[in-house]
MIDOSE-1310 file (N, C-alpha, C; in nm, 2 decimals, decimal comma, always signed):
residues 204
msvg	+2,67/+23,71/+26,26/+2,56/+23,65/+26,34/+2,49/+23,77/+26,41; +2,36/+23,77/+26,39/+2,28/+23,88/+26,45/+2,25/+23,86/+26,60; +2,23/+23,97/+26,67/+2,19/+23,97/+26,81/+2,07/+24,06/+26,83; +1,97/+24,01/+26,89/+1,85/+24,09/+26,90/+1,77/+24,06/+27,03
iksn	+1,67/+24,14/+27,05/+1,58/+24,13/+27,17/+1,44/+24,09/+27,13; +1,38/+23,99/+27,19/+1,25/+23,95/+27,16/+1,16/+23,98/+27,28; +1,04/+24,05/+27,25/+0,95/+24,08/+27,35/+0,82/+24,00/+27,33; +0,76/+23,93/+27,43/+0,64/+23,86/+27,41/+0,52/+23,94/+27,47
edgs	+0,40/+23,91/+27,43/+0,28/+23,98/+27,47/+0,26/+23,97/+27,62; +0,30/+23,86/+27,68/+0,28/+23,84/+27,83/+0,38/+23,90/+27,91; +0,47/+23,98/+27,85/+0,58/+24,05/+27,93/+0,71/+23,98/+27,94; +0,71/+23,85/+27,90/+0,84/+23,78/+27,90/+0,92/+23,82/+27,78
gaiq	+1,04/+23,77/+27,77/+1,13/+23,81/+27,65/+1,25/+23,72/+27,64; +1,34/+23,76/+27,55/+1,46/+23,68/+27,53/+1,56/+23,77/+27,46; +1,69/+23,73/+27,48/+1,80/+23,79/+27,40/+1,83/+23,68/+27,30; +1,82/+23,71/+27,17/+1,84/+23,61/+27,07/+1,98/+23,63/+27,00
vggs	+2,04/+23,52/+26,97/+2,16/+23,51/+26,89/+2,14/+23,43/+26,77; +2,16/+23,49/+26,65/+2,13/+23,41/+26,53/+1,99/+23,36/+26,51; +1,89/+23,44/+26,57/+1,75/+23,41/+26,55/+1,70/+23,31/+26,66; +1,79/+23,26/+26,75/+1,75/+23,16/+26,85/+1,76/+23,23/+26,99
dait	+1,67/+23,19/+27,08/+1,68/+23,24/+27,22/+1,80/+23,19/+27,29; +1,89/+23,29/+27,33/+2,01/+23,25/+27,40/+1,99/+23,27/+27,55; +1,91/+23,37/+27,59/+1,88/+23,40/+27,73/+1,73/+23,43/+27,73; +1,65/+23,36/+27,81/+1,51/+23,38/+27,82/+1,48/+23,44/+27,96
ists	+1,38/+23,53/+27,96/+1,34/+23,60/+28,08/+1,19/+23,59/+28,10; +1,15/+23,52/+28,21/+1,01/+23,50/+28,23/+0,94/+23,63/+28,29; +0,81/+23,62/+28,30/+0,74/+23,74/+28,36/+0,77/+23,76/+28,51; +0,82/+23,66/+28,57/+0,86/+23,67/+28,71/+1,01/+23,71/+28,72
lntt	+1,07/+23,74/+28,61/+1,21/+23,78/+28,60/+1,31/+23,67/+28,62; +1,27/+23,54/+28,62/+1,36/+23,43/+28,62/+1,43/+23,42/+28,49; +1,56/+23,40/+28,49/+1,64/+23,40/+28,37/+1,70/+23,26/+28,35; +1,69/+23,22/+28,22/+1,75/+23,09/+28,18/+1,85/+23,11/+28,07
fvgt	+1,97/+23,05/+28,09/+2,07/+23,06/+27,99/+2,07/+22,93/+27,91; +2,07/+22,94/+27,77/+2,07/+22,82/+27,69/+2,21/+22,75/+27,69; +2,31/+22,84/+27,69/+2,45/+22,79/+27,70/+2,50/+22,79/+27,84; +2,63/+22,81/+27,85/+2,70/+22,81/+27,98/+2,74/+22,95/+28,02
asvt	+2,69/+23,00/+28,13/+2,73/+23,13/+28,18/+2,87/+23,13/+28,23; +2,95/+23,23/+28,20/+3,09/+23,23/+28,25/+3,13/+23,38/+28,27; +3,23/+23,39/+28,36/+3,28/+23,52/+28,40/+3,43/+23,52/+28,35; +3,46/+23,62/+28,27/+3,60/+23,62/+28,20/+3,70/+23,67/+28,30
tgtl	+3,66/+23,75/+28,40/+3,77/+23,81/+28,49/+3,78/+23,73/+28,62; +3,71/+23,62/+28,64/+3,71/+23,55/+28,77/+3,62/+23,43/+28,76; +3,58/+23,38/+28,88/+3,49/+23,27/+28,88/+3,36/+23,30/+28,95; +3,25/+23,26/+28,90/+3,12/+23,29/+28,95/+3,08/+23,18/+29,05
ypiv	+3,06/+23,21/+29,18/+3,03/+23,11/+29,28/+2,89/+23,13/+29,33; +2,83/+23,02/+29,38/+2,69/+23,04/+29,43/+2,69/+23,08/+29,57; +2,57/+23,12/+29,62/+2,54/+23,14/+29,76/+2,49/+23,00/+29,81; +2,56/+22,96/+29,92/+2,54/+22,82/+29,97/+2,48/+22,83/+30,11
ssta	+2,37/+22,77/+30,14/+2,32/+22,76/+30,27/+2,36/+22,63/+30,34; +2,41/+22,64/+30,46/+2,44/+22,52/+30,54/+2,31/+22,46/+30,59; +2,32/+22,36/+30,68/+2,20/+22,30/+30,74/+2,17/+22,36/+30,88; +2,05/+22,41/+30,89/+2,01/+22,48/+31,02/+2,02/+22,38/+31,13
vtca	+2,07/+22,43/+31,25/+2,09/+22,35/+31,37/+2,00/+22,40/+31,48; +1,92/+22,31/+31,54/+1,85/+22,34/+31,66/+1,94/+22,34/+31,78; +1,95/+22,45/+31,85/+2,06/+22,47/+31,94/+2,05/+22,40/+32,08; +1,93/+22,36/+32,12/+1,90/+22,32/+32,26/+2,00/+22,21/+32,30
gqts	+2,06/+22,23/+32,42/+2,14/+22,13/+32,49/+2,29/+22,13/+32,45; +2,32/+22,22/+32,35/+2,46/+22,23/+32,31/+2,54/+22,35/+32,36; +2,66/+22,33/+32,39/+2,75/+22,44/+32,43/+2,81/+22,52/+32,32; +2,81/+22,46/+32,20/+2,87/+22,52/+32,08/+2,81/+22,46/+31,96
idfa	+2,80/+22,55/+31,86/+2,75/+22,50/+31,73/+2,86/+22,53/+31,62; +2,90/+22,42/+31,55/+3,01/+22,44/+31,46/+2,96/+22,41/+31,31; +3,02/+22,49/+31,22/+2,99/+22,48/+31,08/+3,13/+22,47/+31,02; +3,17/+22,35/+30,97/+3,30/+22,32/+30,92/+3,30/+22,30/+30,77
nips	+3,41/+22,27/+30,71/+3,43/+22,24/+30,57/+3,39/+22,36/+30,48; +3,41/+22,48/+30,52/+3,39/+22,60/+30,44/+3,49/+22,61/+30,33; +3,45/+22,62/+30,20/+3,54/+22,61/+30,09/+3,64/+22,73/+30,09; +3,75/+22,72/+30,03/+3,86/+22,82/+30,03/+3,82/+22,94/+29,95
wvkr	+3,72/+22,93/+29,86/+3,68/+23,05/+29,77/+3,59/+23,14/+29,84; +3,54/+23,11/+29,96/+3,44/+23,19/+30,03/+3,50/+23,33/+30,07; +3,42/+23,43/+30,05/+3,46/+23,57/+30,08/+3,37/+23,63/+30,18; +3,25/+23,57/+30,20/+3,15/+23,63/+30,29/+3,07/+23,52/+30,36
itvm	+3,06/+23,53/+30,49/+2,98/+23,44/+30,57/+2,88/+23,51/+30,66; +2,76/+23,47/+30,65/+2,65/+23,53/+30,74/+2,60/+23,42/+30,84; +2,61/+23,46/+30,96/+2,56/+23,37/+31,07/+2,42/+23,42/+31,11; +2,32/+23,33/+31,11/+2,18/+23,37/+31,14/+2,13/+23,31/+31,27
ftgv	+2,07/+23,39/+31,35/+2,01/+23,34/+31,47/+1,86/+23,36/+31,47; +1,78/+23,26/+31,51/+1,64/+23,27/+31,53/+1,59/+23,22/+31,66; +1,54/+23,30/+31,75/+1,49/+23,26/+31,88/+1,59/+23,18/+31,96; +1,72/+23,23/+31,97/+1,82/+23,16/+32,04/+1,82/+23,20/+32,19
stsg	+1,82/+23,10/+32,28/+1,82/+23,13/+32,42/+1,94/+23,05/+32,49; +1,99/+23,10/+32,60/+2,10/+23,03/+32,67/+2,06/+23,01/+32,81; +2,13/+22,92/+32,88/+2,10/+22,88/+33,02/+2,15/+22,98/+33,12; +2,23/+23,07/+33,08/+2,29/+23,16/+33,18/+2,31/+23,30/+33,12
tsdi	+2,41/+23,37/+33,16/+2,43/+23,51/+33,12/+2,56/+23,54/+33,05; +2,63/+23,43/+33,01/+2,75/+23,44/+32,93/+2,73/+23,49/+32,79; +2,81/+23,58/+32,74/+2,80/+23,64/+32,61/+2,80/+23,53/+32,50; +2,72/+23,56/+32,40/+2,72/+23,47/+32,28/+2,84/+23,51/+32,19
yirl	+2,93/+23,42/+32,17/+3,05/+23,44/+32,09/+3,05/+23,37/+31,96; +3,12/+23,43/+31,86/+3,14/+23,36/+31,73/+3,30/+23,36/+31,72; +3,35/+23,24/+31,69/+3,49/+23,22/+31,66/+3,51/+23,16/+31,53; +3,61/+23,21/+31,45/+3,64/+23,16/+31,32/+3,75/+23,06/+31,33
gtga	+3,74/+22,95/+31,25/+3,84/+22,84/+31,26/+3,92/+22,82/+31,13; +4,03/+22,75/+31,15/+4,12/+22,72/+31,04/+4,15/+22,57/+31,04; +4,19/+22,51/+30,93/+4,24/+22,37/+30,92/+4,13/+22,27/+30,90; +4,17/+22,15/+30,85/+4,07/+22,05/+30,82/+4,00/+22,00/+30,95
tpty	+4,08/+21,99/+31,06/+4,02/+21,96/+31,19/+4,03/+22,10/+31,26; +3,92/+22,18/+31,26/+3,94/+22,32/+31,29/+4,00/+22,35/+31,42; +4,08/+22,45/+31,42/+4,13/+22,52/+31,54/+4,07/+22,66/+31,54; +3,99/+22,69/+31,65/+3,91/+22,81/+31,65/+3,99/+22,92/+31,72
antg	+4,01/+23,03/+31,65/+4,09/+23,14/+31,70/+4,02/+23,20/+31,83; +4,10/+23,20/+31,94/+4,04/+23,26/+32,06/+4,12/+23,38/+32,11; +4,20/+23,44/+32,02/+4,27/+23,57/+32,05/+4,26/+23,65/+31,92; +4,29/+23,78/+31,93/+4,31/+23,86/+31,82/+4,19/+23,94/+31,77
yvgq	+4,08/+23,92/+31,83/+3,96/+23,99/+31,78/+3,96/+24,13/+31,83; +3,93/+24,23/+31,75/+3,94/+24,37/+31,78/+3,80/+24,43/+31,74; +3,74/+24,50/+31,83/+3,61/+24,56/+31,80/+3,53/+24,58/+31,93; +3,40/+24,62/+31,90/+3,31/+24,64/+32,02/+3,17/+24,59/+31,98
anyv	+3,10/+24,54/+32,08/+2,96/+24,51/+32,07/+2,89/+24,61/+32,16; +2,80/+24,69/+32,10/+2,73/+24,79/+32,18/+2,59/+24,76/+32,20; +2,54/+24,77/+32,33/+2,41/+24,74/+32,36/+2,35/+24,84/+32,46; +2,23/+24,89/+32,42/+2,16/+24,99/+32,50/+2,24/+25,11/+32,53
ssta	+2,31/+25,10/+32,65/+2,39/+25,22/+32,69/+2,53/+25,18/+32,73; +2,58/+25,07/+32,68/+2,71/+25,03/+32,72/+2,78/+24,95/+32,61; +2,90/+24,92/+32,63/+2,98/+24,84/+32,53/+3,06/+24,73/+32,59; +3,09/+24,63/+32,50/+3,18/+24,52/+32,55/+3,29/+24,50/+32,44
amst	+3,41/+24,51/+32,49/+3,53/+24,50/+32,40/+3,55/+24,36/+32,36; +3,59/+24,34/+32,23/+3,62/+24,20/+32,18/+3,77/+24,17/+32,20; +3,80/+24,04/+32,23/+3,94/+24,00/+32,24/+3,95/+23,85/+32,21; +3,87/+23,77/+32,28/+3,89/+23,62/+32,26/+3,78/+23,56/+32,17
gyia	+3,70/+23,65/+32,11/+3,60/+23,60/+32,02/+3,52/+23,72/+31,97; +3,44/+23,70/+31,86/+3,35/+23,81/+31,81/+3,23/+23,80/+31,89; +3,19/+23,91/+31,96/+3,07/+23,91/+32,05/+2,95/+23,94/+31,96; +2,86/+23,84/+31,95/+2,74/+23,86/+31,88/+2,64/+23,93/+31,96
npni	+2,64/+23,90/+32,09/+2,55/+23,97/+32,18/+2,60/+23,96/+32,33; +2,64/+24,07/+32,39/+2,68/+24,07/+32,53/+2,56/+24,09/+32,62; +2,58/+24,09/+32,75/+2,48/+24,13/+32,85/+2,36/+24,03/+32,83; +2,38/+23,90/+32,82/+2,28/+23,81/+32,79/+2,19/+23,79/+32,92
vaan	+2,06/+23,78/+32,89/+1,96/+23,74/+32,99/+1,90/+23,61/+32,96; +1,91/+23,51/+33,05/+1,87/+23,37/+33,02/+1,73/+23,36/+32,98; +1,64/+23,45/+33,02/+1,50/+23,44/+32,99/+1,47/+23,50/+32,85; +1,56/+23,56/+32,79/+1,54/+23,62/+32,66/+1,57/+23,53/+32,54
vysg	+1,51/+23,55/+32,43/+1,55/+23,48/+32,30/+1,61/+23,59/+32,21; +1,71/+23,55/+32,13/+1,78/+23,64/+32,04/+1,77/+23,60/+31,90; +1,76/+23,70/+31,81/+1,75/+23,68/+31,67/+1,83/+23,79/+31,60; +1,88/+23,76/+31,48/+1,95/+23,85/+31,40/+2,06/+23,79/+31,31
tvtf	+2,15/+23,87/+31,26/+2,26/+23,82/+31,18/+2,39/+23,89/+31,21; +2,50/+23,81/+31,19/+2,63/+23,87/+31,19/+2,70/+23,83/+31,06; +2,76/+23,92/+30,99/+2,82/+23,89/+30,86/+2,97/+23,92/+30,87; +3,05/+23,83/+30,81/+3,19/+23,84/+30,81/+3,23/+23,85/+30,66
nnin	+3,32/+23,95/+30,63/+3,37/+23,97/+30,49/+3,52/+23,96/+30,49; +3,57/+23,89/+30,39/+3,72/+23,87/+30,38/+3,77/+24,00/+30,31; +3,84/+24,08/+30,39/+3,89/+24,21/+30,34/+4,02/+24,19/+30,26; +4,11/+24,10/+30,31/+4,23/+24,06/+30,23/+4,30/+23,94/+30,31
antw	+4,37/+23,86/+30,23/+4,44/+23,75/+30,29/+4,35/+23,67/+30,39; +4,39/+23,67/+30,52/+4,32/+23,59/+30,62/+4,25/+23,68/+30,72; +4,23/+23,81/+30,68/+4,16/+23,91/+30,77/+4,02/+23,92/+30,74; +3,93/+23,90/+30,84/+3,79/+23,90/+30,82/+3,73/+24,01/+30,91
cgsg	+3,65/+24,10/+30,85/+3,58/+24,20/+30,93/+3,43/+24,17/+30,94; +3,38/+24,20/+31,06/+3,24/+24,16/+31,09/+3,15/+24,27/+31,13; +3,02/+24,26/+31,11/+2,92/+24,35/+31,15/+2,79/+24,28/+31,18; +2,72/+24,32/+31,27/+2,59/+24,25/+31,30/+2,49/+24,32/+31,39
ivap	+2,37/+24,28/+31,38/+2,26/+24,32/+31,47/+2,19/+24,20/+31,52; +2,19/+24,19/+31,66/+2,12/+24,08/+31,72/+2,04/+24,14/+31,84; +1,92/+24,10/+31,85/+1,83/+24,16/+31,95/+1,74/+24,06/+32,01; +1,68/+24,09/+32,13/+1,59/+24,00/+32,19/+1,45/+24,01/+32,12
gvtg	+1,36/+23,92/+32,16/+1,23/+23,92/+32,10/+1,14/+24,03/+32,16; +1,02/+23,99/+32,20/+0,92/+24,09/+32,25/+0,96/+24,14/+32,39; +1,04/+24,06/+32,46/+1,09/+24,10/+32,59/+1,24/+24,13/+32,59; +1,28/+24,22/+32,68/+1,43/+24,25/+32,69/+1,46/+24,37/+32,62
nngt	+1,57/+24,44/+32,65/+1,60/+24,57/+32,59/+1,75/+24,57/+32,56; +1,82/+24,46/+32,55/+1,97/+24,46/+32,53/+2,00/+24,42/+32,39; +1,94/+24,48/+32,29/+1,98/+24,45/+32,15/+2,12/+24,50/+32,12; +2,19/+24,44/+32,03/+2,33/+24,47/+32,01/+2,36/+24,50/+31,86
fsgg	+2,44/+24,61/+31,84/+2,50/+24,62/+31,71/+2,65/+24,61/+31,73; +2,72/+24,55/+31,64/+2,86/+24,51/+31,66/+2,95/+24,54/+31,54; +3,08/+24,55/+31,56/+3,17/+24,56/+31,45/+3,31/+24,53/+31,49; +3,39/+24,46/+31,41/+3,52/+24,43/+31,45/+3,59/+24,35/+31,34
yvtl	+3,71/+24,29/+31,38/+3,78/+24,21/+31,28/+3,88/+24,12/+31,35; +3,92/+24,02/+31,28/+4,03/+23,93/+31,33/+4,11/+23,88/+31,21; +4,24/+23,87/+31,23/+4,33/+23,81/+31,14/+4,37/+23,67/+31,18; +4,33/+23,57/+31,10/+4,36/+23,43/+31,13/+4,50/+23,39/+31,09
saal	+4,55/+23,28/+31,14/+4,68/+23,23/+31,11/+4,69/+23,16/+30,98; +4,57/+23,12/+30,93/+4,56/+23,05/+30,80/+4,42/+23,07/+30,74; +4,39/+23,01/+30,63/+4,27/+23,02/+30,56/+4,15/+22,98/+30,65; +4,04/+23,05/+30,65/+3,92/+23,01/+30,72/+3,86/+22,89/+30,67
tavr	+3,82/+22,80/+30,76/+3,75/+22,67/+30,71/+3,63/+22,65/+30,80; +3,60/+22,72/+30,91/+3,50/+22,68/+30,99/+3,45/+22,80/+31,08; +3,33/+22,79/+31,13/+3,27/+22,89/+31,22/+3,21/+22,82/+31,34; +3,24/+22,88/+31,46/+3,18/+22,82/+31,58/+3,10/+22,93/+31,65
ittf	+2,98/+22,89/+31,70/+2,90/+22,98/+31,78/+2,89/+22,92/+31,92; +2,93/+22,99/+32,02/+2,94/+22,94/+32,16/+2,91/+23,05/+32,26; +2,94/+23,02/+32,38/+2,93/+23,13/+32,48/+3,07/+23,15/+32,54; +3,08/+23,27/+32,60/+3,21/+23,31/+32,65/+3,27/+23,21/+32,75
ngtd	+3,19/+23,16/+32,84/+3,24/+23,07/+32,94/+3,25/+22,93/+32,89; +3,19/+22,90/+32,78/+3,20/+22,77/+32,72/+3,12/+22,66/+32,79; +3,05/+22,70/+32,90/+2,97/+22,60/+32,97/+2,82/+22,62/+32,97; +2,78/+22,75/+32,95/+2,64/+22,78/+32,93/+2,59/+22,71/+32,81
tfdt	+2,48/+22,65/+32,81/+2,42/+22,58/+32,70/+2,32/+22,66/+32,63; +2,30/+22,63/+32,50/+2,18/+22,69/+32,43/+2,06/+22,60/+32,48; +1,95/+22,66/+32,53/+1,85/+22,58/+32,59/+1,71/+22,60/+32,52; +1,61/+22,55/+32,59/+1,47/+22,55/+32,53/+1,38/+22,65/+32,60
tpsa	+1,44/+22,73/+32,69/+1,36/+22,82/+32,76/+1,39/+22,97/+32,73; +1,30/+23,04/+32,67/+1,16/+23,00/+32,63/+1,16/+22,94/+32,48; +1,27/+22,92/+32,42/+1,27/+22,88/+32,28/+1,39/+22,80/+32,25; +1,38/+22,69/+32,18/+1,49/+22,60/+32,14/+1,59/+22,68/+32,05
gtin	+1,54/+22,76/+31,96/+1,63/+22,84/+31,88/+1,70/+22,76/+31,76; +1,73/+22,84/+31,66/+1,80/+22,78/+31,54/+1,91/+22,87/+31,50; +2,02/+22,81/+31,46/+2,13/+22,88/+31,41/+2,17/+22,82/+31,27; +2,20/+22,90/+31,17/+2,25/+22,85/+31,05/+2,35/+22,95/+30,99
ifye	+2,42/+22,92/+30,88/+2,50/+23,01/+30,81/+2,48/+22,99/+30,66; +2,51/+23,10/+30,59/+2,52/+23,08/+30,44/+2,65/+23,15/+30,41; +2,71/+23,10/+30,30/+2,84/+23,16/+30,26/+2,84/+23,18/+30,11; +2,92/+23,27/+30,06/+2,93/+23,31/+29,92/+3,07/+23,35/+29,89
């Protein structure tokens, strides 16, 4: 059976098998498989976006039912504000009814000219100012077993000067199933001043 490449005048093309298009490529580089795409050395998983949550009035935002095959999770913040000055924390959870790890985090969140050490949660942004809004991402990667390493950049909008870059890790007691975004004291709420803010995750 022959295998060949077909090129069209409009810039699209195809990989042909036995004279028929097996893989077509459009001018915008979208690719279509006629058959089923498979990976012989593992399993090909999609990038999945959760449902964005408007934060206002909540003390914590939870994303549960994360599948066991997930190896990377990205937490996204847009215009997030809090009612006080308590640090924004991310905690990773385990179990069907998640238990969120509140010990074992190792790392630092660095802002402007100071640092905040991690212990009871992954610090997305320390030195919070209630009047500021914060945007950015924090990504967690599964390095092995139940150990997850994180890195992130979260910064205020047009006002404020306490943008943060962070790095750290935590080893969970079981497989990760959930992510919680909250504040260190657990009582400051995400508010609407000056922005209601949105938080979402995607995983892959």
